[in-house]
N, C-alpha and C positions, 0 to 999 in steps of 0.2 A: 504493499498500500505505500504511495507516494506520501513522504513528510506531512504536506497541507492538509490531505485528505483526514490521516490520523489524527493531527489538531481538531479538525473540525468534527469528528465523530465524536471526539473526548470532552469537548467543546459543549455540544449537543447533549450527549449523556450526562455532564454536568448538571443542565437545566438550562443554557443559556441557549434558548430554540431561536431568537431572532437574528444570529449570527447566519450571513449568508456566504461568508466567502472567506479563506485566510491564506494571506499571501506569504511567501517565506521570509525573513529576517535573518540577515547573517549577522554576526561576529563574536557569537559565543563559541565554545570549544565542543561542549559534552552534550548540551541538550537541542532539543528542536524547539524553534521559537517561529512565529507568526505573528503578523496583524491581523485582527479578525474586522472584519467590515458588517454592521448591522444593518437591518431593516430600519430601527429608530436608536437615537443616541450615538455617540462620538464611538471612532475605534478603538480596540483594544489589545496589550498585547497578550500572548498566548505561549505558554511554555510546557514542555511534558520531556520525555522519553520514549524511544521504541518502547525500551523494557524498563518500565518504572522500578527502581531499587524497592524492596520492602521495607514498608515504615514510615515516616513522617515527614519525608524529604521535603515537600511543597508546605505543608502545616510549619515546619521549622524555617523554612527561607521566608514565610510570611511575617512569621514571630519576628525573624531579625529585622525585617522592613521596617516594621512596626517599633519595635525598641531602638534603634536609628534616630527615628524621626522623636520618638516620645522621651527617650532619656537624652538624646545626644543633639537633637534640634535640628538633625539634617536631612534636608529633603529626600524622600522618597517617592517611588510611584503607591497610587494608594490600590490597597488588596480589593480587589473583586470579590474572587473567588479560589480558593484552595481546598482541592480533594487529593485525594491520593493519589491521583492518574493526571491532574493538571493543575496548572495556576495560571492564574487572570489576573493582569492588571491594567491601571490606568497607562496610557503611553506618556511617554518623556520625549522630547526632544533631543538630537543629538547634541554635542555641547559645541560650542562655539571654539574656534582658532583663535583665541587672543589671551595672551598675557594676564589681564586683570581677570579672566574668569579663574584660571590657577591659582592669581593671588585671592579671591576667594574663597576659592576651595581650601587652601593652605589655612587661612583664619578660620573656615568649618572646620575641617580635620582638628586643628589645632584646640579648639573648644572643646570639642568631642574627646580628644584623649585627656586633657587639661579638667575638665570638670565631672567626669566620672571616675574616679579614682576608687578603686575597691581595696577589700582587706585580704581578698584570695583570690587564686586563679582559677578560672574553669565557668562554668555556665551553668544551668538549674538542671540540664539534660545534654546529652550529645546532641549535634546536630550534623550536618552534611557539607563538605566540601565536595562540588561537584557530584559523581555518584558516589563517594565514599563516605562512610561516616567520621564527623571529627569527634573523636573524644575529649570529653570534658570535664572527667571526674574533679570536684574542687581540691585543689591543694596550696599550701601555706608556702611553699618556696618556689620561685618563679623556675630556677634553673633547673632543678627536679619535674617542674610540670612540661617545660619548654623539651627537656631530654626523654621525659616515659609519652609525651601525649603528641607531641609534634613532630618529632623526628625517629625515635628508635620504634615507632607502634608501624611505621612503614616497613621495615624488616622484613615481615612474614608475608609481606605482598610478592605474589606470582612473578608480576612482571619487574619487581625489586630485586626480587631475589635472582631472576636469570641476567639483569642490567648490571649489577654490583659483586664482586666477586670477594671471595674472602677477606681480603686485604683492605679491599672500600670499606667491608662490615665494622671491619675492627678498627679503623681508622674513624668512624665514625660512632663506634662507639668509645672510643676513645677520647675523641671530642667531649663528648658527652659526660664524662667522667671529668675534663677540664672546663667546663662551662664557668664555674666560679671563676676561673682565674682571665677568661678570654672577654666575657660579656659581664659588664657593671651591672650590680644589682638596680633594678628599674621596679616601681610601683606597677601593679595591672591596673590597667582601664578597659573601660568599654574599645571593640574592634570592631571592623567590618570584616577583617580575616581572611578576603581575598580581593585585595584591593590591585586590580592593576587598570591602567588607562581605559581599557573597553568596559568596565564596570562604572565608568562616571557618567554620567549623561547629563542633560541639563532639564529646567523647567520651562514652562510655556513662558515665563519672566526672563529667564536667561540666567537662573540661579545653579549652581552644582547640585546633581542629584545623584544617589547612588542605588545599584541595583546589587542582584545576586550576594547577599552578604555569606558569610559563614562567623555571626559572632561570638566572640569569646571575652572575658576579663584575662587579658592576658598583656604583654608589655606592645607598648604605642609603635616599637618600633617595626614589629611583624606589619602591619600595614605600610609604613615607611619603604621597608625592605622590600616590598612587592611591586611599588612604584618605582623605585631607584633601579632596581636589577630587571623590571621587564620594560618591554618597549614603551617610550611616550614621544610625545612631540615634543618640538623643541621649543615651542611657547611654555613649555611646562617647567622648563630651567626654574621660570622665579617662583614657583612652587617650593623647591627645595629650600632654598634660601629664605624666604619667607618663613616658611617653618619653622626651620632651624631656629630663627630670632624670635619667634613665638614661643618657643617651648624652652629655648635656653639649650637648646643640643651644643656639647662639647665638640672641640674641632676632631676628635678621630671617630664619629657617626658614620663616615663612609666606609672606613674599614671593616665596621662589623656588619653591614649589609649582608656579603656573601653569605656568611656564617648564620645570620638569621633567615636567609633565603633558602636556605637547604631546604627545608621544611617546604615550600612551595615545588622546588624541585623534586622531591620524592614524592609528594601527592600527584604531579604530573607524569611520572615515568609509573606510578600505581595506577594510572588511569586508561592510558593511551599505549596503542603501540608503537606510535610515532611520538617521542618525545620531544623533540625541537631542540637536542642537544643537552635537554637538563642532565644525562646521566653523565654526559662529559663534563658539565659544569659541577656538579659533586666532586666526580672525581679529583677534577681542581682544585676546589676549594679544601679538599680533606688532605692533602698534599702533606701539608706540616705536621700530621697527626699520624702518619706511617712511620713504622720504623723499618 
């Protein structure tokens, strides 16, 4: 069945009978996405998977959007419907290619990270990063949380076992043992959790808006690392300087980004046969931890 037909069937099954067609939308990696046309009312954004993982994936994503809006004061799409098989949202605009947009986003993200400081790392429940569960068991120690729930948890995954040899895995374990030496302690705060440029859009008014969260209370630099280490447009350069100034980042923050981004590289390897160079990035980052 064509992806748009699958999305149309699932929207109808969820009760949105006035949807007449779904056109494909590009930009994501894991999910099917489309723009739904209705007989009455504005278009809607529709998201699903060919084989939806068992569980509460879309309910967890809807919760994340609402939490970012309510606790973090960030713009997110309105959740129209979230069932086991489909997520339906209001439609956002493409972000403008302007430096002042990214500066506004720096202020919004800095506000999120500095006003939501928590006393523990984790979340009320596990949620999802792409098609994989994100483990969020409450933990008092940030280094332990990042090691166990964000790095080592990926090692048993089939594609990760195939991509990394024994020396790679041991180097990752050695890094985890030394995390308190190489990453300074930071408090947990509310994070988006999957913050790359494709997940940053705009409201009708042109303000920054976020999609596809994998929220938890963890280090703010998890969000920063994903933006820094993944492709972003030239106009985003202003974001990094403004964010660093607003949050009081030290001069060494750039050197920490590849270590923190290991979490995202491992998640990519675990979910996709083509990993866009993630396995090589992992091996390169782990070189200092080999013996």
